[in-house]
C-alpha positions as CSV (number, residue, x, y, z in Angstrom):
1,M,91.3,23.3,-121.5
2,E,93.4,22.4,-124.1
3,K,96.4,24.1,-122.2
4,I,95.7,21.6,-119.2
5,L,95.8,18.5,-121.6
6,E,99.1,19.7,-123.2
7,Q,100.4,20.2,-119.7
8,S,99.2,16.5,-118.6
9,L,100.7,15.0,-122.0
10,L,104.0,16.8,-121.7
11,Y,104.3,15.9,-117.7
12,D,103.1,12.3,-118.5
13,F,106.1,12.1,-121.0
14,Y,108.8,13.7,-119.2
15,G,107.8,14.8,-115.7
16,E,110.5,12.2,-114.4
17,L,113.0,14.2,-115.8
18,L,112.1,17.3,-113.3
19,T,113.6,17.2,-109.9
20,D,111.3,16.1,-106.9
21,H,110.5,19.6,-105.7
22,Q,109.6,20.7,-109.1
23,K,107.4,17.7,-109.7
24,Q,105.7,18.3,-106.3
25,V,105.2,22.2,-106.9
26,Y,103.9,21.4,-110.6
27,E,101.6,18.8,-109.4
28,D,99.9,20.8,-106.9
29,V,99.4,23.8,-109.0
30,V,98.7,22.3,-112.3
31,F,96.9,19.1,-111.4
32,G,95.9,19.8,-107.7
33,D,94.5,23.0,-108.3
34,Y,96.4,25.1,-105.7
35,S,96.5,28.6,-106.2
36,L,100.1,30.0,-106.1
37,S,99.8,31.5,-102.6
38,E,98.7,28.1,-101.2
39,A,101.5,26.2,-103.0
40,A,103.9,28.8,-101.8
41,E,102.8,28.3,-98.2
42,V,102.9,24.3,-98.6
43,H,106.4,24.3,-100.0
44,Q,107.7,27.4,-98.1
45,I,108.8,29.4,-100.8
46,S,107.4,32.6,-102.0
47,R,104.4,33.2,-104.4
48,Q,106.8,34.6,-106.9
49,G,108.9,31.5,-106.6
50,V,106.1,29.1,-107.3
51,H,105.1,31.1,-110.5
52,D,108.5,31.3,-111.7
53,L,109.1,27.6,-111.1
54,I,105.9,26.4,-112.8
55,K,106.8,28.8,-115.9
56,R,110.3,27.0,-115.8
57,C,109.1,23.7,-115.8
58,D,106.6,24.4,-118.7
59,R,109.5,25.8,-120.6
60,T,111.8,22.6,-119.6
61,L,108.7,20.1,-120.7
62,H,108.4,21.9,-124.2
63,E,112.2,21.9,-124.8
64,Y,112.3,18.1,-123.9
65,E,109.1,17.8,-126.5
66,S,110.8,20.0,-129.3
67,K,114.0,17.7,-128.9
68,L,112.4,14.2,-128.5
69,G,109.1,14.7,-130.0
70,L,107.4,11.9,-127.9
71,V,103.9,13.6,-127.5
72,Q,103.9,14.2,-131.1
73,K,104.7,10.7,-132.2
74,F,102.0,9.3,-129.5
75,Q,99.4,11.7,-130.9
76,D,100.4,10.8,-134.5
77,T,100.3,7.0,-133.6
78,R,96.8,7.4,-132.0
79,Q,95.5,9.3,-135.1
80,L,96.9,6.3,-137.2
81,V,95.2,3.5,-135.0
82,A,91.7,5.4,-135.1
83,E,92.1,5.4,-139.0
84,I,93.1,1.5,-138.8
85,H,89.7,1.1,-136.6
86,D,87.3,2.9,-138.9
87,L,88.9,0.9,-141.9
88,T,88.3,-2.4,-140.1
89,Q,84.8,-1.4,-139.3
90,E,84.4,-0.5,-143.0
91,Y,85.8,-3.7,-144.1
92,E,83.5,-5.7,-142.1
93,R,80.7,-3.8,-143.4
94,T,81.6,-4.0,-147.1
95,G,84.4,-6.6,-147.5
96,N,86.4,-4.0,-149.6
97,P,89.9,-5.4,-150.2
98,E,91.2,-1.9,-150.6
99,C,90.6,-1.5,-146.9
100,V,93.1,-4.1,-146.3
101,K,95.7,-2.2,-148.5
102,K,95.1,0.9,-146.7
103,I,95.6,-0.9,-143.1
104,E,98.9,-2.4,-144.3
105,I,100.0,1.1,-145.5
106,I,99.0,2.7,-142.1
107,S,100.8,-0.2,-140.0
108,R,104.0,0.6,-141.9
109,K,103.9,4.2,-141.2
110,I,103.5,3.5,-137.7
111,G,106.2,1.3,-137.7
112,E,108.2,4.1,-139.0
113,L,107.3,6.5,-136.3
């Protein structure tokens, strides 16, 4: 399941950088749950061609991430926002002023991402 989540995130961030043909085949196989044979028939290419295209797309999407790091920044931001949420709830329960200081520090980190 983790691989599908990774592919989804990479595709969400970088999918538009693929060609239309790559996008169609990739979406069918990865998200549409087509078999390689079904995708080959629909797109009139060989089964091996579909396999190679999926591998090439995966490699390309990973290369974009290694250069741009948008998915990692997104995940880091989500984690920091979750921490802010937890600190806000703690502050509402306890009134602890340290929570506000921690929220300020975390919000600066988000600004630096």
